[in-house]
C-alpha positions as CSV (number, residue, x, y, z in Angstrom):
1,M,27.3,6.9,-29.0
2,R,25.0,6.3,-31.9
3,P,21.3,7.2,-31.6
4,Y,18.9,4.4,-30.8
5,P,15.1,4.2,-31.3
6,A,12.9,5.7,-28.6
7,P,12.0,3.5,-25.7
8,T,8.8,1.5,-25.9
9,R,8.8,0.3,-22.3
10,P,9.6,1.7,-18.8
11,G,13.2,1.4,-17.6
12,F,16.5,3.3,-17.4
13,Y,18.1,4.5,-20.6
14,W,21.0,6.6,-21.8
15,A,19.7,9.8,-23.3
16,K,20.4,13.4,-24.2
17,L,17.7,16.0,-23.5
18,V,17.7,18.3,-26.6
19,H,14.2,19.9,-26.5
20,P,13.3,20.5,-22.8
21,S,9.6,20.9,-22.0
22,R,8.3,23.6,-19.6
23,M,11.7,25.1,-19.1
24,P,11.7,28.5,-17.4
25,D,13.2,31.5,-19.3
26,G,16.8,32.0,-18.5
27,E,17.5,28.3,-17.7
28,D,19.1,25.7,-20.0
29,W,18.2,22.1,-19.3
30,A,19.6,20.7,-22.5
31,S,22.1,17.8,-21.8
32,I,25.8,18.5,-22.4
33,D,26.5,14.8,-22.5
34,W,24.7,11.4,-22.3
35,E,23.0,10.8,-18.9
36,V,20.8,8.0,-17.4
37,V,17.1,8.9,-17.3
38,S,14.1,7.0,-16.0
39,V,11.2,6.2,-18.5
40,N,7.9,5.9,-16.7
41,D,4.6,4.3,-17.9
42,N,1.8,6.9,-17.5
43,N,-0.9,4.5,-18.8
44,G,-1.7,7.2,-21.4
45,E,-1.7,7.4,-25.1
46,G,0.4,9.1,-27.8
47,R,3.0,11.6,-26.7
48,E,2.1,11.3,-23.1
49,R,2.1,7.4,-22.8
50,F,5.6,7.6,-21.2
51,S,7.1,10.4,-19.1
52,V,10.8,10.8,-18.5
53,S,12.4,11.7,-15.2
54,V,15.7,13.6,-15.4
55,T,17.9,14.2,-12.3
56,G,17.7,17.8,-11.3
57,I,14.7,18.7,-13.4
58,E,11.3,18.7,-11.6
59,P,8.7,18.6,-14.4
60,A,8.4,15.4,-16.4
61,Q,9.9,15.4,-19.9
62,W,8.6,13.5,-22.9
63,I,10.0,10.9,-25.2
64,P,10.3,13.2,-28.2
65,D,12.4,15.7,-26.1
66,F,15.4,13.3,-26.3
67,V,18.0,11.7,-28.5
68,W,18.1,8.1,-27.2
69,G,20.9,5.7,-26.4
70,P,20.7,2.1,-25.2
71,E,18.8,0.7,-22.2
72,V,20.8,0.4,-19.0
73,V,20.8,-3.3,-18.2
74,R,21.5,-4.4,-14.6
75,P,23.9,-7.2,-14.1
76,K,22.1,-10.5,-13.2
77,E,23.9,-10.7,-9.8
78,L,22.2,-7.3,-8.8
79,S,18.7,-8.3,-10.0
């Protein structure tokens, strides 16, 4: 998958975590493959405007921590 621009709105996106934030020593949270993550609006500014939730990782991650893929679009019949 080719890299996409970073998200500019909340939603679900394909992404690879490449620079984990707040990772404990001895752990490796970097993504092996593309995974779906949730981008959340924090009503903040700059780097912390959006946080990113990754399954299996408790602390929020940040937009610059990822290589981004496309937005996950729900089929209209499920909306």
